[in-house]
N, C-alpha and C positions, 0 to 999 in steps of 0.2 A: 582560161583567160590569158591573153598575151601579156608578157612583161619584159622589161629590160632593166638590168642592174649593172653596177660597176663596182670594182674594188681595185686596190693596188695589187699588181702581180709581181713587181720587182723593180729594181733600179739598175740603170745602165752603169757599168763600172767606169767608163771613161769620163762621164760628166755628172753622174748621180741623177740623171733624168729619170722620172718616174714612168713606168710602163703600167698601163691599166688593162684589166681584163673586163670585157663587156659580155654579160650573159644575156642571151636573147631566147625567150621561150614563146612558143605559139600555143594556141588553144588545142592543138591536136597532139601535144606531147613531144614535139621536136624541140631540142635545146641545142644552141650553138654558143660556143665561147670563142671570142676573137680578142687578141691582144693588140694594143696600139703600136707594137713594133712590127711594121710591115703588114699591118692588117692580117696577122697570122691567125689562121684557124687552128685553135689548140684542142678543140673538142666539138664533136657533132654526135649527138645522141638521138637516135630514132626510136619512136614508140614501137613496142612489140605487140603481137597479138595477145600475149598474156597480161598486158597492162603495165609492163615495165619499160625500161629503155635499154638500148644496145648501143655501145660506143662504136663508131665506124671510122675513126681517124687513127692514124699512127701518131701517138703522142710522145712528146718528150717530157721529162719530169719537172722541168723548171725553166725559168728565163735563161739561166746560165747555160743550160743544155742547148737551147735554141741559138744562143750567141756563139757557142763553141763549134757548131757544125756549119759547114759552108754549103750545104745543099738546100738551105732555105725551106725546110719542111713546113708545109702549111701556109707559107707566105703567099699573099695574093697580089701585093704590089710592092714596089720599091719606092724610093722617094720620088721617082719619075716613073709613071706606069707606061713605059714605051721606050723610045730612043730619041735622043737629040742628035739630029744629023750633023755629021762631021765634028761632033763634040764641041760645038760652039753656038752661041746665040747672041743676039743684040737686043738690048733693052734700054730705052731712053737714050739712044745714041752711043751707048757703051757696049763693047764686044766682050763677052765672057767666054773664056776657054775652059773646057772641062776635060776630065780624064777620058782617055780612049780605053775603055775597059773590055773590049771585045777582041778576041784573037782573030776573028774572021772578018771584021769590018772596022772602019775608022770612026765608029759612032760611040756615043755615050749611052750605055744601056741601063735602064731601071734605077738610076740614081748614083751610079759610081762604084768605086772600089769597095766601100763599106756601106 
């Protein structure tokens, strides 16, 4: 039977915001864990022929470990899942300037510097 559960995974040090881990299981024995920080895939367990499960992700041990590394292991999206051209946009007549965080282009990529 398929299921979905959630629990607190940790807290962000800069503002105390809660990070949640969502555990998704299907009826075939596949289990995925995704945290609410960058929709980061922290675990993917596949069913084995012997009836168990095998972990197939490179995991870090804690939220703090994910925050310490700048290679975004397992992250599927940033705050913006793409780029904002020329690092600016207009909304309701107001122009917003964003960080240009790409060395190779003048755009705002995937949500900024952090």
